[in-house]
Structure formats: C-alpha cells, structure tokens
N, CA, C and O atoms as CSV, one atom per row, in Angstrom:
chain,resi,resn,atom,element,x,y,z
A,1,MET,N,N,91.096,92.373,18.212
A,1,MET,CA,C,92.102,92.265,16.948
A,1,MET,C,C,91.518,93.532,15.787
A,1,MET,O,O,90.359,93.905,15.600
A,2,GLN,N,N,92.772,93.986,15.138
A,2,GLN,CA,C,92.066,94.714,14.501
A,2,GLN,C,C,92.542,94.268,12.876
A,2,GLN,O,O,93.288,93.315,12.645
A,3,VAL,N,N,92.127,94.892,12.140
A,3,VAL,CA,C,92.455,94.090,10.515
A,3,VAL,C,C,93.433,95.487,10.227
A,3,VAL,O,O,93.177,96.652,10.533
A,4,ASP,N,N,94.495,95.003,9.613
A,4,ASP,CA,C,95.731,95.732,9.254
A,4,ASP,C,C,94.786,96.564,7.639
A,4,ASP,O,O,93.972,96.053,6.870
A,5,GLU,N,N,95.294,97.773,7.668
A,5,GLU,CA,C,94.651,98.694,6.257
A,5,GLU,C,C,95.009,98.007,4.518
A,5,GLU,O,O,94.604,98.312,3.396
A,6,GLU,N,N,95.938,96.991,5.035
A,6,GLU,CA,C,96.332,96.600,3.657
A,6,GLU,C,C,95.179,95.319,3.241
A,6,GLU,O,O,94.815,95.007,2.107
A,7,SER,N,N,94.872,94.880,4.197
A,7,SER,CA,C,93.531,93.393,4.202
A,7,SER,C,C,92.251,94.333,4.193
A,7,SER,O,O,91.383,93.736,3.555
A,8,VAL,N,N,91.763,95.602,4.655
A,8,VAL,CA,C,90.446,96.278,4.660
A,8,VAL,C,C,89.964,95.826,3.257
A,8,VAL,O,O,89.148,94.936,3.017
A,9,ARG,N,N,90.651,96.641,2.349
A,9,ARG,CA,C,90.298,96.988,0.961
A,9,ARG,C,C,89.729,95.439,0.210
A,9,ARG,O,O,88.669,95.429,-0.415
A,10,PRO,N,N,90.583,94.172,0.370
A,10,PRO,CA,C,90.186,92.748,-0.426
A,10,PRO,C,C,88.609,92.751,0.794
A,10,PRO,O,O,87.490,93.040,0.372
A,11,VAL,N,N,88.830,92.447,1.989
A,11,VAL,CA,C,87.526,92.213,2.766
A,11,VAL,C,C,86.649,92.948,2.478
A,11,VAL,O,O,85.549,92.455,2.231
A,12,LEU,N,N,86.804,94.129,2.423
A,12,LEU,CA,C,85.197,95.129,1.938
A,12,LEU,C,C,84.563,94.540,0.296
A,12,LEU,O,O,83.400,94.366,-0.068
A,13,ASN,N,N,85.664,94.374,-0.328
A,13,ASN,CA,C,85.324,94.090,-1.951
A,13,ASN,C,C,84.614,92.288,-1.476
A,13,ASN,O,O,83.551,91.969,-2.009
A,14,ARG,N,N,85.053,91.642,-0.849
A,14,ARG,CA,C,84.438,90.320,-0.761
A,14,ARG,C,C,82.967,90.580,-0.088
A,14,ARG,O,O,81.992,89.890,-0.387
A,15,LEU,N,N,82.917,91.734,0.926
A,15,LEU,CA,C,81.657,91.507,1.402
A,15,LEU,C,C,80.554,92.277,0.619
A,15,LEU,O,O,79.333,92.123,0.602
A,16,ARG,N,N,81.380,93.163,-0.029
A,16,ARG,CA,C,80.031,93.802,-1.131
A,16,ARG,C,C,79.841,92.944,-2.254
A,16,ARG,O,O,78.862,93.052,-2.992
A,17,ARG,N,N,80.663,92.167,-2.397
A,17,ARG,CA,C,80.148,91.077,-3.435
A,17,ARG,C,C,79.389,89.951,-3.022
A,17,ARG,O,O,78.686,89.192,-3.690
A,18,ALA,N,N,79.598,89.967,-2.044
A,18,ALA,CA,C,78.705,88.761,-1.056
A,18,ALA,C,C,77.050,89.344,-1.114
A,18,ALA,O,O,76.049,88.712,-1.453
A,19,GLN,N,N,77.164,90.797,-0.651
A,19,GLN,CA,C,75.931,91.242,-0.564
A,19,GLN,C,C,75.345,91.232,-1.767
A,19,GLN,O,O,74.233,90.706,-1.809
A,20,GLY,N,N,75.954,91.834,-3.130
A,20,GLY,CA,C,75.243,91.541,-4.100
A,20,GLY,C,C,74.806,89.942,-4.412
A,20,GLY,O,O,73.667,89.554,-4.672
A,21,GLN,N,N,75.903,89.206,-4.324
A,21,GLN,CA,C,75.298,87.594,-4.711
A,21,GLN,C,C,73.949,87.584,-3.469
A,21,GLN,O,O,72.935,86.980,-3.819
A,22,LEU,N,N,73.948,87.939,-2.703
A,22,LEU,CA,C,72.621,87.540,-1.414
A,22,LEU,C,C,71.508,88.282,-2.026
A,22,LEU,O,O,70.388,87.772,-2.005
A,23,ALA,N,N,71.685,89.367,-2.538
A,23,ALA,CA,C,70.516,90.259,-3.477
A,23,ALA,C,C,69.923,89.511,-4.499
A,23,ALA,O,O,68.715,89.457,-4.725
A,24,ALA,N,N,70.928,88.861,-5.187
A,24,ALA,CA,C,70.356,88.146,-6.127
A,24,ALA,C,C,69.671,86.742,-5.992
A,24,ALA,O,O,68.845,86.259,-6.766
A,25,VAL,N,N,70.362,85.994,-4.455
A,25,VAL,CA,C,69.596,85.114,-4.101
A,25,VAL,C,C,68.257,85.008,-3.855
A,25,VAL,O,O,67.455,84.108,-4.106
A,26,ILE,N,N,68.056,86.920,-2.900
A,26,ILE,CA,C,66.531,86.895,-2.427
A,26,ILE,C,C,65.637,87.093,-3.795
A,26,ILE,O,O,64.433,86.839,-3.795
A,27,SER,N,N,66.358,87.586,-5.006
A,27,SER,CA,C,65.400,87.766,-5.888
A,27,SER,C,C,64.872,86.762,-6.608
A,27,SER,O,O,63.734,86.844,-7.071
A,28,MET,N,N,65.897,85.370,-6.829
A,28,MET,CA,C,65.334,84.171,-7.281
A,28,MET,C,C,64.570,83.696,-6.567
A,28,MET,O,O,63.631,83.084,-7.075
A,29,VAL,N,N,64.662,83.783,-5.254
A,29,VAL,CA,C,63.527,83.073,-4.456
A,29,VAL,C,C,62.551,83.533,-4.584
A,29,VAL,O,O,61.592,82.772,-4.712
A,30,GLU,N,N,62.345,84.890,-4.608
A,30,GLU,CA,C,61.008,85.700,-4.550
A,30,GLU,C,C,60.251,85.259,-6.154
A,30,GLU,O,O,59.035,85.093,-6.258
A,31,SER,N,N,61.175,85.125,-7.268
A,31,SER,CA,C,60.496,84.825,-8.567
A,31,SER,C,C,60.381,83.391,-8.766
A,31,SER,O,O,59.905,83.021,-9.839
A,32,GLY,N,N,60.759,82.466,-7.859
A,32,GLY,CA,C,60.342,81.186,-8.214
A,32,GLY,C,C,61.857,80.355,-8.719
A,32,GLY,O,O,61.864,79.128,-8.815
A,33,ARG,N,N,62.458,80.756,-8.864
A,33,ARG,CA,C,64.033,80.229,-9.869
A,33,ARG,C,C,63.979,78.984,-9.306
A,33,ARG,O,O,63.442,78.623,-8.259
A,34,ASP,N,N,64.643,78.325,-10.185
A,34,ASP,CA,C,64.864,76.768,-9.912
A,34,ASP,C,C,65.730,76.276,-8.699
A,34,ASP,O,O,66.865,76.736,-8.820
A,35,CYS,N,N,65.616,75.606,-7.721
A,35,CYS,CA,C,66.164,75.266,-6.802
A,35,CYS,C,C,67.647,75.250,-6.885
A,35,CYS,O,O,68.383,75.971,-6.211
A,36,LYS,N,N,68.023,74.390,-7.746
A,36,LYS,CA,C,69.680,73.944,-7.961
A,36,LYS,C,C,70.240,75.472,-8.234
A,36,LYS,O,O,71.271,75.813,-7.653
A,37,ASP,N,N,69.654,76.271,-8.999
A,37,ASP,CA,C,70.493,77.733,-8.967
A,37,ASP,C,C,70.437,78.518,-7.913
A,37,ASP,O,O,71.319,79.344,-7.679
A,38,VAL,N,N,69.245,78.321,-7.055
A,38,VAL,CA,C,69.340,79.019,-6.053
A,38,VAL,C,C,70.190,78.603,-4.580
A,38,VAL,O,O,70.522,79.371,-3.677
A,39,VAL,N,N,70.366,77.414,-4.661
A,39,VAL,CA,C,71.294,76.550,-3.722
A,39,VAL,C,C,72.759,76.815,-4.148
A,39,VAL,O,O,73.639,76.704,-3.294
A,40,THR,N,N,73.122,77.218,-5.631
A,40,THR,CA,C,74.371,77.179,-6.389
A,40,THR,C,C,74.830,78.959,-5.963
A,40,THR,O,O,75.972,79.353,-5.724
A,41,GLN,N,N,73.915,79.562,-5.968
A,41,GLN,CA,C,74.097,80.878,-5.637
A,41,GLN,C,C,74.558,81.087,-4.131
A,41,GLN,O,O,75.506,81.800,-3.801
A,42,LEU,N,N,73.887,80.487,-3.415
A,42,LEU,CA,C,74.028,80.602,-1.782
A,42,LEU,C,C,75.187,80.090,-1.379
A,42,LEU,O,O,75.881,80.568,-0.481
A,43,ALA,N,N,75.489,78.892,-2.166
A,43,ALA,CA,C,76.854,78.321,-1.714
A,43,ALA,C,C,77.939,79.550,-2.388
A,43,ALA,O,O,79.041,79.682,-1.855
A,44,ALA,N,N,77.652,80.215,-3.289
A,44,ALA,CA,C,78.548,81.341,-3.516
A,44,ALA,C,C,78.631,82.027,-2.303
A,44,ALA,O,O,79.656,81.982,-1.622
A,45,VAL,N,N,77.401,82.807,-1.896
A,45,VAL,CA,C,77.489,84.054,-0.951
A,45,VAL,C,C,78.413,83.098,0.453
A,45,VAL,O,O,79.291,83.573,1.174
A,46,SER,N,N,77.960,81.942,0.487
A,46,SER,CA,C,78.744,81.429,2.009
A,46,SER,C,C,80.158,81.550,1.677
A,46,SER,O,O,80.786,82.342,2.379
A,47,ARG,N,N,80.762,80.971,0.808
A,47,ARG,CA,C,82.015,81.015,0.247
A,47,ARG,C,C,82.699,82.433,0.080
A,47,ARG,O,O,83.882,82.650,0.342
A,48,ALA,N,N,82.040,83.113,-0.262
A,48,ALA,CA,C,82.557,84.520,-0.120
A,48,ALA,C,C,82.681,85.421,1.444
A,48,ALA,O,O,83.418,86.349,1.777
A,49,LEU,N,N,81.866,84.853,1.999
A,49,LEU,CA,C,81.474,85.217,3.644
A,49,LEU,C,C,82.679,84.514,4.385
A,49,LEU,O,O,83.424,85.034,5.215
A,50,ASP,N,N,82.707,83.324,3.945
A,50,ASP,CA,C,83.961,82.547,4.729
A,50,ASP,C,C,85.303,83.209,4.358
A,50,ASP,O,O,86.137,83.314,5.257
A,51,ARG,N,N,85.529,83.559,3.410
A,51,ARG,CA,C,86.735,83.708,2.817
A,51,ARG,C,C,87.211,85.053,3.590
A,51,ARG,O,O,88.345,85.120,4.063
A,52,ALA,N,N,86.043,86.398,3.718
A,52,ALA,CA,C,85.999,87.367,4.349
A,52,ALA,C,C,86.625,87.133,5.595
A,52,ALA,O,O,87.647,87.692,5.993
A,53,GLY,N,N,85.768,86.031,6.362
A,53,GLY,CA,C,86.366,85.769,7.824
A,53,GLY,C,C,87.668,85.454,7.977
A,53,GLY,O,O,88.357,86.005,8.835
A,54,PHE,N,N,88.246,84.309,6.960
A,54,PHE,CA,C,89.397,83.946,7.185
A,54,PHE,C,C,90.232,84.941,7.029
A,54,PHE,O,O,91.231,84.924,7.748
A,55,LYS,N,N,90.089,85.872,6.230
A,55,LYS,CA,C,91.331,86.977,5.684
A,55,LYS,C,C,91.258,87.860,7.159
A,55,LYS,O,O,92.268,88.368,7.645
A,56,ILE,N,N,90.070,87.948,7.712
A,56,ILE,CA,C,90.356,88.805,9.275
A,56,ILE,C,C,91.115,88.213,9.872
A,56,ILE,O,O,92.231,88.616,10.203
A,57,VAL,N,N,90.470,86.796,10.187
A,57,VAL,CA,C,91.256,86.066,10.926
A,57,VAL,C,C,92.676,86.019,11.093
A,57,VAL,O,O,93.273,86.074,12.169
A,58,ALA,N,N,93.253,85.895,9.766
A,58,ALA,CA,C,94.752,85.671,9.241
A,58,ALA,C,C,95.155,86.801,9.679
A,58,ALA,O,O,95.846,86.775,10.697
A,59,SER,N,N,94.852,88.093,9.059
A,59,SER,CA,C,95.366,89.259,9.067
A,59,SER,C,C,95.507,89.581,10.828
A,59,SER,O,O,96.591,89.899,11.319
A,60,GLY,N,N,94.444,89.463,11.523
A,60,GLY,CA,C,94.660,89.847,12.683
A,60,GLY,C,C,95.633,88.931,13.459
A,60,GLY,O,O,96.229,89.554,14.338
A,61,MET,N,N,95.935,87.709,13.380
A,61,MET,CA,C,96.801,87.168,14.153
A,61,MET,C,C,98.142,87.564,13.315
A,61,MET,O,O,98.942,87.809,14.218
A,62,ARG,N,N,98.715,87.730,12.272
A,62,ARG,CA,C,99.442,88.214,11.533
A,62,ARG,C,C,100.146,89.266,12.252
A,62,ARG,O,O,101.299,89.301,12.684
A,63,GLN,N,N,99.001,90.292,12.292
A,63,GLN,CA,C,99.444,91.749,12.907
A,63,GLN,C,C,99.873,91.457,14.183
A,63,GLN,O,O,101.049,91.732,14.423
A,64,CYS,N,N,99.044,90.845,15.281
A,64,CYS,CA,C,99.324,90.543,16.573
A,64,CYS,C,C,100.994,90.311,16.750
A,64,CYS,O,O,101.870,90.987,17.289
A,65,LEU,N,N,100.998,89.034,16.038
A,65,LEU,CA,C,102.293,88.201,16.288
A,65,LEU,C,C,103.487,89.668,15.169
A,65,LEU,O,O,104.544,90.016,15.694
A,66,ALA,N,N,103.207,90.108,14.182
A,66,ALA,CA,C,104.237,91.171,13.678
A,66,ALA,C,C,104.276,92.361,14.833
A,66,ALA,O,O,105.404,92.739,15.150
A,67,ASP,N,N,103.134,92.991,15.496
A,67,ASP,CA,C,103.547,94.124,16.293
A,67,ASP,C,C,104.124,94.034,17.358
A,67,ASP,O,O,104.690,95.025,17.821
A,68,GLY,N,N,104.127,93.186,17.822
A,68,GLY,CA,C,104.194,92.844,19.867
A,68,GLY,C,C,102.905,93.178,20.168
A,68,GLY,O,O,102.792,93.091,21.391
A,69,SER,N,N,101.581,93.613,19.521
A,69,SER,CA,C,100.420,94.625,19.851
A,69,SER,C,C,100.306,94.897,21.225
A,69,SER,O,O,100.600,94.035,22.054
A,70,GLU,N,N,99.839,96.202,21.600
A,70,GLU,CA,C,99.612,96.418,23.042
A,70,GLU,C,C,98.454,95.703,23.874
A,70,GLU,O,O,98.372,95.766,25.100
A,71,ALA,N,N,97.721,95.132,23.186
A,71,ALA,CA,C,96.306,94.280,23.519
A,71,ALA,C,C,96.937,93.251,24.117
A,71,ALA,O,O,98.155,93.084,24.182
A,72,PRO,N,N,96.172,92.636,24.509
A,72,PRO,CA,C,96.683,91.272,25.592
A,72,PRO,C,C,96.447,90.122,24.258
A,72,PRO,O,O,95.700,90.372,23.312
A,73,PRO,N,N,96.979,89.254,24.351
A,73,PRO,CA,C,97.100,88.051,23.510
A,73,PRO,C,C,95.724,87.358,23.817
A,73,PRO,O,O,95.092,87.291,24.871
A,74,MET,N,N,95.455,86.852,22.531
A,74,MET,CA,C,94.551,86.425,22.656
A,74,MET,C,C,94.182,84.825,23.223
A,74,MET,O,O,94.643,83.962,22.475
A,75,ALA,N,N,93.464,84.319,24.366
A,75,ALA,CA,C,93.350,83.060,24.862
A,75,ALA,C,C,93.451,81.913,23.918
A,75,ALA,O,O,92.689,82.119,22.973
A,76,GLN,N,N,94.111,80.753,23.798
A,76,GLN,CA,C,93.809,79.519,22.780
A,76,GLN,C,C,92.261,79.381,22.522
A,76,GLN,O,O,91.845,79.387,21.363
A,77,GLU,N,N,91.447,79.264,23.546
A,77,GLU,CA,C,90.081,79.029,23.756
A,77,GLU,C,C,89.505,80.395,22.930
A,77,GLU,O,O,88.390,80.122,22.484
A,78,GLU,N,N,89.800,81.398,22.681
A,78,GLU,CA,C,89.013,82.380,21.801
A,78,GLU,C,C,89.544,82.088,20.520
A,78,GLU,O,O,88.711,81.943,19.625
A,79,LEU,N,N,91.017,81.941,20.164
A,79,LEU,CA,C,91.248,81.585,18.834
A,79,LEU,C,C,90.415,80.521,18.310
A,79,LEU,O,O,89.919,80.727,17.203
A,80,GLU,N,N,90.136,79.296,18.956
A,80,GLU,CA,C,89.382,78.195,18.345
A,80,GLU,C,C,88.447,78.533,18.036
A,80,GLU,O,O,88.018,78.265,16.913
A,81,LYS,N,N,87.663,79.369,19.061
A,81,LYS,CA,C,86.131,80.034,18.690
A,81,LYS,C,C,86.025,80.657,17.484
A,81,LYS,O,O,85.085,80.398,16.732
A,82,LEU,N,N,86.834,81.412,17.217
A,82,LEU,CA,C,87.041,82.160,15.743
A,82,LEU,C,C,86.971,81.392,14.688
A,82,LEU,O,O,86.156,81.391,13.766
A,83,PHE,N,N,87.944,80.699,14.904
A,83,PHE,CA,C,87.809,79.616,13.820
A,83,PHE,C,C,86.802,78.540,13.625
A,83,PHE,O,O,86.405,78.131,12.534
A,84,LEU,N,N,86.410,78.103,14.870
A,84,LEU,CA,C,85.292,77.193,14.943
A,84,LEU,C,C,84.011,77.949,14.267
A,84,LEU,O,O,83.345,77.315,13.450
A,85,ALA,N,N,83.631,79.386,14.616
A,85,ALA,CA,C,82.938,80.338,14.117
A,85,ALA,C,C,82.633,80.059,12.345
A,85,ALA,O,O,81.533,79.913,11.812
A,86,LEU,N,N,83.774,80.047,11.798
A,86,LEU,CA,C,83.833,80.316,9.993
A,86,LEU,C,C,83.722,78.788,9.837
A,86,LEU,O,O,83.468,78.452,8.680
A,87,ALA,N,N,83.852,77.773,10.727
A,87,ALA,CA,C,83.806,75.960,10.142
A,87,ALA,C,C,82.342,75.787,9.791
A,87,ALA,O,O,81.932,74.708,9.365
C-alpha cells in the first residue's frame, strides 16, 4: 500500500511534530518535570502518531479503491491487523 502524494506532506508534518514533542518529553523526564506534565505531553505524541497512522491507512485504502491498483488487494485479515495495530 502506497500513500498518495497529496497525503504525504500532512503525514510527514504530523510525524515531525511528534518527533519534536517526543524530544520535549525526553527532556522533561531528564529534568525531573512533574509526572502530570510528562504524561500530558506523551499523550499528545501518541495522538499525533495515531493520526499519522490513520491517515496512511485511509489514504492507502482510498488509493486502492480508486486506482484499481495492480497490487493484489489486501486480505480482510491484513486490513484488520493494520487497524488493530493503531488501536
């Protein structure tokens, strides 16, 4: 499954944002910041990664349905595994 060009930029932006947030979380832990603040930021990183993953899956599914892609269609079990990986 490939992500269409239109979806790549927002996915990369989300991943870069998550990367910056994760660096901030690491710094917070190293400096002994309050647990509540660390967990709040960690949750933000998790949401950003989830959104990027959902965007990739949704874009890939849309592209497969629209193109009639030459790649063999994904089995239901494979699709379920992708969605559950993000759950």
